[in-house]
N, C-alpha and C positions, 0 to 999 in steps of 0.2 A: 504494500500500500504506500503510495507516494505521500510523504509528509510535507515536504517543502522543496524548493529549488533555489539555487543561488541566483542572485540578481545580476544586473549589469550585463545582460546578454549571454551569460553563461548557461549552457544547457546541461547542467549537472543537477541531479535530484538526490535527496535523502529518502531511502525506502525503509519502511518498517516491515520486517519479516513477521508473518502472522501464523505460519505453520512450520512444523519440522523442528529439527535440532536448534536452529537459529531463531526460533520464535521469540519475539520481544527485543531482538537486537536490530540495530540500524546498519544499513549498507549504503554505500555511495554508488550511484549509477552514473557513470561517466561514459556510457557507450556512445552517446551522441558526439562526444569529444574524442572518441577512440581511445579512452583510457580504461574501459571495462568496468566491471563490478568489483568492489573491494569493501571490506568491513570498515565501519566508521569508528574512530577512536576518540576518546576524550583527552583533555589536556594531560591527565595523569597516565596516559597510554593504556588505559583499560578499554575493553570493547564497550561501545555505547549501547546501553539499553535505553528504552524510551524515557523512563523517568529520570535517569541521570543525565541524558542528553538535554531534555527539556529544562531541567534545573540549571544546568550549565548555561544554556542559551538565555534563560530568563535572567540569571545573575549578570551575564555579559550585557544584555539589553539594558538593564537598570543602571549598571555602572557607566554605560556609554550614553545614557539619556541626559539631556540638558533640561533643567527646570525652566518652565515658561513663565515669563513675567506677565502679570495682568495689567 
């Protein structure tokens, strides 16, 4: 199941595996860019499961957000 894709014209997607031995893990789909399928890893080099990937993404998003002035 495709979760997201990288922006800025890149055709790479993050996929969530929903069945089999890799169920719950994310994979990078770079086939449109000729880089194939590969497991997605977190900053700590562990394989990305949905919850850990989402938490890392959320922390990065909050850290990089700028407060809006009213």
